[in-house]
C-alpha positions, 0 to 999 in steps of 0.5 A: 500500499502506497498512499492508499493504492496497492502497489508492487514494487518487486515480484521475486520471480526467482531471482532474489539471489541476484541482490546484494544486501550490505547487512546481516539478511537471512534469506528464508527461502520461497517459492518462486512466483510469476507474472501472469499468476501472481502479479497485483496486476497484469504486466504489460510489455507491448510495445503498442502499450508502453510507447504512448505511456512513455512519451506522455511522460517524457513530454511531461519532463521537459515542462519540469524545472530543472529538468534534464534535456534527452539525448539527441537521437543516435545515428542508425546503421543497417550494414551488419559487417560479417566476417568470420575469424578463425581459431588461430584469430586470421579475419576472413571477408565475404567473397561474394553477396547475393541477396541474403546469401553471403560466402566466405573461402574456408582454409582447409582443416578449420573445424570452426569459426566464429560469426562476427559482426555488429550487434545491438539491443533493440530496446537501444536502438528503437526506445526503452519502451521496445522490451527486447533487451537482448543483444542481437547480431544477425538472424540466419537461415540456411548456413551451408559448406561446399566441399570437394563438390559436396554440399552440406547443411550446418545445423550443430548451432542450433542445438547450442542451448540459449545463451551459449557460444553466442547464439540467442533467440529462435524465432523458428526451428532452423533460424537462429540470432547470434549476439554479434559472435557466435561459434560455428562449429564445422565438424570435418567439412574442410577436412579434404580441402578448402571449402566454401561456406554460405549463411543466409541473413535473414534479419539484421539491424538496425545498429546504432552506428556508435556502439555503446557499452551497457551494463545490467547492475542488480543490487539492493542495499538492506 
């Protein structure tokens, strides 16, 4: 209760252990709750719900004495800058790009490469009213390796755990986002000699032209 109105400042959804306390506080275990069943009111994060409210508050803030001016709108780019980095640190630039498909020439014996590109959080690029706070690089579709006249589909990255080795969301069972630096296992596809790696980029950007560093601290002093 705050000023006669029911409010909710914190709902323990299982992240209580992430909080830091400077005092001698004893934590008593409790069953984690969720927003769908235990929130005082429904949690609305959809852009069409949040953005109008945010814009009203932002406009109102400009009328407050001593307010801090909003930063200038950042420059945006749609250029992903995708390239490969081998385990030895060699940078491989695209050999060619045709529509969504980008091809790279791989040296013989390379068992994995890192897919490196620009990356950004949609909430940083579009606005804090966008509830997409993961770092996204490029969204990949089909990945193939052509070696000695034989083409092989690469799918090992689809089995990676969420967030592991630079792999993020899977909008579809055969598509996956990188975080801008993802490890792509190739197996033995280049064992017989150089090979051609082709990746299908389904979506990329927008990105901040000047990347920003960010952290997500969780701390509470008690």
